[in-house]
DRENDO-1510 file (C-alpha; in Angstrom, 1 decimal, always signed):
<recs>
REC; n; res; u; v; w
REC; 1; MET; -11.0; -20.2; +9.4 .
REC; 2; TYR; -10.2; -16.5; +8.7 .
REC; 3; SER; -12.1; -14.9; +11.5 .
REC; 4; VAL; -9.0; -14.3; +13.7 .
REC; 5; VAL; -7.0; -12.7; +11.1 .
REC; 6; PHE; -9.9; -10.7; +9.6 .
REC; 7; ASN; -11.7; -9.2; +12.6 .
REC; 8; PRO; -13.4; -5.9; +12.2 .
REC; 9; ILE; -11.2; -4.0; +14.7 .
REC; 10; LEU; -8.0; -5.3; +13.1 .
REC; 11; GLU; -9.2; -4.7; +9.6 .
REC; 12; GLU; -10.2; -1.1; +10.4 .
REC; 13; SER; -6.9; -0.4; +12.2 .
REC; 14; LEU; -4.9; -1.7; +9.2 .
REC; 15; ASN; -7.0; +0.3; +6.7 .
REC; 16; LEU; -6.7; +3.5; +8.7 .
REC; 17; VAL; -2.9; +3.2; +9.1 .
REC; 18; GLY; -2.5; +2.4; +5.4 .
REC; 19; THR; -4.7; +5.3; +4.5 .
REC; 20; PHE; -2.8; +7.7; +6.6 .
REC; 21; ALA; +0.6; +6.5; +5.2 .
REC; 22; PHE; -0.5; +6.4; +1.6 .
REC; 23; ALA; -2.1; +9.8; +1.9 .
REC; 24; GLU; +1.1; +11.3; +3.3 .
REC; 25; SER; +3.2; +9.8; +0.5 .
REC; 26; GLY; +0.8; +11.3; -2.0 .
REC; 27; ALA; +0.8; +14.7; -0.3 .
REC; 28; LEU; +4.6; +14.8; -0.1 .
REC; 29; LEU; +5.1; +13.8; -3.7 .
REC; 30; ALA; +2.7; +16.7; -4.6 .
REC; 31; VAL; +4.9; +19.1; -2.6 .
REC; 32; ARG; +8.0; +17.7; -4.4 .
REC; 33; LYS; +6.2; +18.4; -7.8 .
REC; 34; ASN; +5.3; +21.9; -6.6 .
REC; 35; TYR; +1.6; +21.3; -6.9 .
REC; 36; ASP; -1.0; +23.6; -5.2 .
REC; 37; ILE; -3.3; +22.5; -2.4 .
REC; 38; VAL; -5.8; +21.1; -4.9 .
REC; 39; GLY; -3.2; +19.0; -6.6 .
REC; 40; MET; -2.0; +17.9; -3.1 .
REC; 41; ALA; -5.5; +16.9; -2.1 .
REC; 42; VAL; -6.0; +14.9; -5.4 .
REC; 43; LEU; -2.8; +12.9; -5.0 .
REC; 44; SER; -3.4; +12.3; -1.3 .
REC; 45; VAL; -6.9; +11.1; -1.7 .
REC; 46; ILE; -6.1; +9.0; -4.8 .
REC; 47; THR; -3.1; +7.3; -3.2 .
REC; 48; ALA; -5.0; +6.7; +0.1 .
REC; 49; ILE; -8.1; +5.1; -1.3 .
REC; 50; GLY; -7.2; +3.9; -4.8 .
REC; 51; GLY; -6.1; +0.4; -3.8 .
REC; 52; GLY; -9.0; -0.2; -1.4 .
REC; 53; VAL; -11.6; +0.9; -4.0 .
REC; 54; ILE; -10.1; -1.5; -6.6 .
REC; 55; ARG; -10.2; -4.3; -4.0 .
REC; 56; ASP; -13.9; -3.7; -3.0 .
REC; 57; LEU; -15.0; -3.3; -6.6 .
REC; 58; ILE; -13.4; -6.6; -7.6 .
REC; 59; ILE; -14.8; -8.6; -4.6 .
REC; 60; GLY; -18.3; -6.9; -4.9 .
REC; 61; ALA; -18.1; -5.0; -1.6 .
REC; 62; VAL; -20.0; -2.0; -3.0 .
REC; 63; PRO; -20.2; +0.8; -2.4 .
REC; 64; PRO; -16.5; +0.7; -1.5 .
REC; 65; VAL; -15.8; +1.2; +2.1 .
REC; 66; ALA; -14.0; +4.6; +1.4 .
REC; 67; PHE; -17.3; +5.9; +0.3 .
REC; 68; THR; -19.5; +4.5; +3.1 .
REC; 69; ASP; -17.0; +5.5; +5.9 .
REC; 70; ALA; -16.2; +9.2; +5.6 .
REC; 71; SER; -13.2; +8.8; +8.0 .
REC; 72; TYR; -11.0; +7.6; +5.0 .
REC; 73; LEU; -11.6; +10.8; +3.0 .
REC; 74; TRP; -11.2; +12.9; +6.2 .
REC; 75; ILE; -7.9; +11.3; +6.9 .
REC; 76; ALA; -6.6; +12.1; +3.5 .
REC; 77; LEU; -7.8; +15.7; +3.6 .
REC; 78; PHE; -6.4; +16.1; +7.1 .
REC; 79; VAL; -3.1; +14.8; +5.9 .
REC; 80; THR; -3.2; +17.2; +2.9 .
REC; 81; GLY; -3.7; +20.2; +5.2 .
REC; 82; LEU; -1.1; +19.0; +7.6 .
REC; 83; THR; +1.5; +18.6; +4.9 .
REC; 84; PHE; +0.6; +21.9; +3.3 .
REC; 85; PHE; +1.6; +23.8; +6.5 .
REC; 86; ALA; +4.3; +21.4; +7.9 .
REC; 87; HIS; +6.2; +20.0; +5.0 .
REC; 88; SER; +9.1; +22.3; +5.6 .
REC; 89; LEU; +9.6; +20.4; +8.8 .
REC; 90; ILE; +10.2; +17.1; +7.0 .
REC; 91; ASN; +13.7; +16.7; +5.8 .
REC; 92; ARG; +14.5; +14.9; +2.5 .
REC; 93; LEU; +11.1; +14.7; +1.1 .
REC; 94; ASN; +12.0; +11.9; -1.3 .
REC; 95; ALA; +12.9; +9.7; +1.5 .
REC; 96; ALA; +9.8; +10.5; +3.5 .
REC; 97; VAL; +7.6; +9.6; +0.5 .
REC; 98; LEU; +9.3; +6.2; +0.3 .
REC; 99; VAL; +9.0; +5.6; +4.0 .
REC; 100; PHE; +5.3; +6.4; +4.1 .
REC; 101; ASP; +4.7; +4.4; +1.0 .
REC; 102; ALA; +6.3; +1.4; +2.5 .
REC; 103; ALA; +4.1; +1.7; +5.5 .
REC; 104; GLY; +0.9; +1.7; +3.3 .
REC; 105; LEU; +2.2; -1.1; +1.3 .
REC; 106; ALA; +2.7; -3.2; +4.4 .
REC; 107; THR; -0.7; -2.7; +5.8 .
REC; 108; PHE; -2.8; -2.8; +2.6 .
REC; 109; CYS; -1.4; -6.0; +1.3 .
REC; 110; ILE; -2.6; -7.8; +4.4 .
REC; 111; SER; -6.0; -6.2; +4.7 .
REC; 112; GLY; -6.6; -6.7; +0.9 .
REC; 113; ALA; -5.7; -10.5; +1.1 .
REC; 114; THR; -7.7; -11.2; +4.2 .
REC; 115; LYS; -10.7; -9.4; +3.0 .
REC; 116; ALA; -10.6; -11.3; -0.3 .
REC; 117; LEU; -10.6; -14.5; +1.6 .
REC; 118; VAL; -13.7; -13.5; +3.6 .
REC; 119; TYR; -15.5; -12.7; +0.4 .
REC; 120; GLY; -14.9; -16.2; -1.0 .
REC; 121; LEU; -11.8; -15.9; -3.1 .
REC; 122; SER; -9.3; -18.9; -3.1 .
REC; 123; PRO; -5.8; -18.3; -1.8 .
REC; 124; LEU; -4.0; -17.5; -5.1 .
REC; 125; PRO; -6.5; -14.8; -6.2 .
REC; 126; ALA; -6.5; -13.4; -2.7 .
REC; 127; ILE; -2.8; -13.0; -2.8 .
REC; 128; ALA; -3.0; -11.4; -6.1 .
REC; 129; LEU; -5.8; -8.9; -4.9 .
REC; 130; GLY; -3.8; -8.3; -1.7 .
REC; 131; THR; -0.9; -7.3; -3.9 .
REC; 132; LEU; -3.1; -5.1; -6.1 .
REC; 133; THR; -4.6; -3.4; -3.1 .
REC; 134; ALA; -1.1; -2.5; -1.8 .
REC; 135; VAL; +0.3; -1.1; -5.1 .
REC; 136; GLY; -2.8; +0.2; -6.7 .
REC; 137; GLY; -2.9; +3.6; -5.0 .
REC; 138; GLY; +0.8; +4.2; -5.6 .
REC; 139; ILE; +0.3; +3.4; -9.3 .
REC; 140; MET; -2.5; +5.9; -9.6 .
REC; 141; ARG; -0.4; +8.5; -7.8 .
REC; 142; ASP; +2.6; +8.0; -10.0 .
REC; 143; VAL; +0.5; +8.1; -13.2 .
REC; 144; LEU; -1.2; +11.3; -12.1 .
REC; 145; ALA; +2.1; +12.9; -11.2 .
REC; 146; GLN; +3.4; +11.8; -14.6 .
REC; 147; ASP; +6.0; +9.5; -13.1 .
REC; 148; ARG; +6.5; +6.0; -14.3 .
REC; 149; PRO; +4.9; +3.7; -11.6 .
REC; 150; THR; +7.4; +2.3; -9.1 .
REC; 151; VAL; +6.3; -1.2; -9.8 .
REC; 152; LEU; +7.3; -0.7; -13.6 .
REC; 153; ARG; +10.6; +1.0; -13.2 .
REC; 154; ALA; +13.4; -1.1; -14.6 .
REC; 155; GLY; +15.8; -0.1; -11.9 .
REC; 156; SER; +13.2; +0.0; -9.0 .
REC; 157; GLU; +14.0; -1.8; -5.8 .
REC; 158; LEU; +11.7; -4.5; -4.5 .
REC; 159; TYR; +8.1; -3.1; -4.4 .
REC; 160; ALA; +5.4; -5.6; -5.5 .
REC; 161; LEU; +7.4; -8.6; -4.2 .
REC; 162; PRO; +7.3; -7.5; -0.5 .
REC; 163; ALA; +3.5; -6.9; -0.9 .
REC; 164; ALA; +3.1; -10.3; -2.5 .
REC; 165; LEU; +5.0; -11.9; +0.3 .
REC; 166; GLY; +3.0; -10.1; +2.9 .
REC; 167; ALA; -0.4; -11.2; +1.2 .
REC; 168; THR; +1.0; -14.8; +1.0 .
REC; 169; ILE; +1.8; -14.9; +4.7 .
REC; 170; ALA; -1.6; -13.4; +5.5 .
REC; 171; VAL; -3.3; -16.2; +3.6 .
REC; 172; ILE; -1.1; -18.9; +5.2 .
REC; 173; ILE; -1.1; -17.9; +8.8 .
REC; 174; PRO; -4.7; -19.0; +9.6 .
REC; 175; HIS; -3.4; -22.6; +9.2 .
REC; 176; PHE; -0.9; -22.3; +11.9 .
REC; 177; PRO; -1.2; -21.9; +15.7 .
REC; 178; ILE; +0.5; -18.5; +15.6 .
REC; 179; ASN; -2.6; -17.1; +14.0 .
REC; 180; GLY; -3.8; -13.9; +15.6 .
REC; 181; PRO; -3.3; -10.1; +15.7 .
REC; 182; LEU; +0.3; -10.4; +16.7 .
REC; 183; SER; +1.1; -12.5; +13.7 .
REC; 184; VAL; -0.7; -9.9; +11.4 .
REC; 185; GLY; +1.4; -7.1; +13.0 .
REC; 186; LEU; +4.7; -9.0; +12.6 .
REC; 187; THR; +3.8; -9.6; +9.0 .
REC; 188; ALA; +3.3; -5.9; +8.4 .
REC; 189; VAL; +6.6; -5.2; +10.1 .
REC; 190; PHE; +8.3; -7.7; +7.9 .
REC; 191; VAL; +6.9; -6.2; +4.7 .
REC; 192; PHE; +7.8; -2.6; +5.9 .
REC; 193; ALA; +11.3; -3.7; +6.8 .
REC; 194; LEU; +11.9; -5.7; +3.5 .
REC; 195; ARG; +10.9; -2.7; +1.5 .
REC; 196; LEU; +13.1; -0.3; +3.4 .
REC; 197; LEU; +16.0; -2.7; +3.3 .
REC; 198; ALA; +15.5; -3.1; -0.5 .
REC; 199; LEU; +15.8; +0.8; -0.8 .
REC; 200; ARG; +18.8; +0.9; +1.5 .
REC; 201; TYR; +20.8; -1.8; -0.1 .
REC; 202; GLY; +19.5; -1.5; -3.7 .
REC; 203; TRP; +17.9; -5.1; -3.8 .
REC; 204; LYS; +16.1; -5.7; -7.0 .
REC; 205; GLY; +13.8; -8.4; -8.4 .
REC; 206; PRO; +15.2; -11.1; -10.8 .
REC; 207; ARG; +15.5; -10.3; -14.5 .
REC; 208; PRO; +15.5; -12.4; -17.5 .
REC; 209; TRP; +19.0; -13.8; -18.3 .
REC; 210; ARG; +20.6; -12.1; -21.4 .
REC; 211; THR; +23.6; -12.8; -23.5 .
REC; 212; ASN; +26.2; -10.3; -24.2 .
REC; 213; ASN; +24.5; -9.1; -27.4 .
REC; 214; GLY; +21.3; -8.3; -25.3 .
REC; 215; HIS; +19.1; -11.2; -26.5 .
</recs>
């Protein structure tokens, strides 16, 4: 049922795009924190492969693909070197971090959910794992950089919710005739756009209702 969504070429493409995007967000955050090249490499690599490693360990795909395919580590190291020399060409580093982070979020939520399905997880756990794949690297990046993870910030715009929606769509689309690479690409664009729109317009997730005295 899931062979069209989860084909090797499409999975590899999603993972490589997400790896590059997350690696760039980690490297740019390191620049903003004034880290040296070692710190840049650490944040870049952790952000790039963290979510995928968590996914693979949970579903039993060991060793994780990040350690059996050296291209993932090479991408993160290449991004580190590129950012080390070219970061001054990127205006508004804070905005750049968020854009690349949104791109990684959009691709990893889909690859995480679909790979979980192939390894036998039912839809709800697959959605949860897709979401965790998308936000896991960013959480590690923020913790190492001594920032509160975006997903836990009280005033944060939509972050985990777009990933969860993307993972949900990835689980649902095999049941419809629109199933195929195009639908996967459109899902990634949807998640990416939703995250950027949330940042632009300050959309936030629902919160518990409180009375005037705060209870």
